[in-house]
C-alpha positions in Angstrom: 12.4 6.3 12.5 11.5 3.1 10.7 12.8 2.4 7.2 11.0 1.8 4.0 11.2 -2.0 4.2 9.5 -2.0 7.6 6.8 0.5 6.5 6.1 -1.6 3.4 5.9 -4.8 5.5 3.5 -3.2 8.0 1.3 -2.0 5.1 1.3 -5.5 3.6 0.5 -7.2 7.0 -2.3 -4.7 7.6 -3.8 -5.5 4.2 -3.6 -9.2 4.8 -5.8 -8.8 7.8 -8.7 -7.4 5.7 -11.3 -10.0 4.8 -10.7 -11.2 1.2 -7.0 -10.5 1.2 -5.9 -13.1 3.8 -4.9 -15.7 1.2 -3.6 -13.5 -1.6 0.0 -14.0 -2.6 0.0 -11.6 -5.5 0.1 -8.3 -3.5 3.2 -6.2 -4.5 4.7 -2.9 -3.5 4.2 -0.4 -6.3 5.3 2.9 -4.9 6.9 4.3 -1.7 7.2 7.9 -0.6 8.4 9.6 2.6 6.0 12.5 3.2 6.1 15.3 5.9 3.2 17.2 7.3 4.3 20.8 6.9 2.3 22.0 9.9 3.6 19.5 12.4 6.9 18.2 10.9 5.6 14.7 11.4 6.8 12.2 8.8 4.8 9.4 7.1 5.5 6.7 4.7 3.0 6.5 1.8 3.1 2.9 0.6 1.1 1.8 -2.5 0.3 -1.9 -2.8 -1.1 -3.4 -6.0 -2.9 -6.6 -6.8 -4.6 -8.1 -10.0 -8.3 -8.0 -10.1 -9.3 -9.7 -13.4 -8.8 -9.7 -17.1 -8.8 -6.7 -19.3 -11.2 -7.2 -22.2 -9.1 -5.1 -24.6 -5.9 -6.9 -23.7 -6.9 -10.5 -22.8 -3.3 -11.5 -21.9 -3.0 -8.8 -19.3 -4.8 -8.4 -16.0 -6.2 -5.2 -14.5 -4.8 -4.1 -11.2 -6.1 -2.1 -8.3 -4.1 -0.2 -5.8 -4.4 0.8 -2.2 -2.2 3.5 -0.5 -1.3 3.2 3.1 -0.2 6.0 5.4 2.3 4.7 7.9 3.7 6.7 10.8 7.4 6.9 10.2 8.2 7.0 14.0 6.0 4.1 15.2 5.3 2.1 12.1 1.6 2.1 12.8 -0.7 2.1 9.7 -2.9 5.1 10.1 -5.0 4.9 7.0 -5.8 3.0 3.8 -7.3 4.6 0.6 -8.1 3.5 -2.9 -5.3 4.7 -5.2 -6.7 5.8 -8.6 -4.3 5.9 -11.5 
């Protein structure tokens, strides 16, 4: 089984391959969770990456962020999915 550092690195590298994210240096790990599929017993890392997207009009000194959550196979390290994470 891969560790959380490798799962986060795989999610980060996967995101950097998406057009528009190749040059970003402000992507950070926000959350990690080890999840298990109850029906199969298979384990997955859920890695949330965040990045700033602009300025918040109500708080001009802070930037808004968006988040994406990646499902990473805990055995192989393969990124299986990416979703928008709403907070």
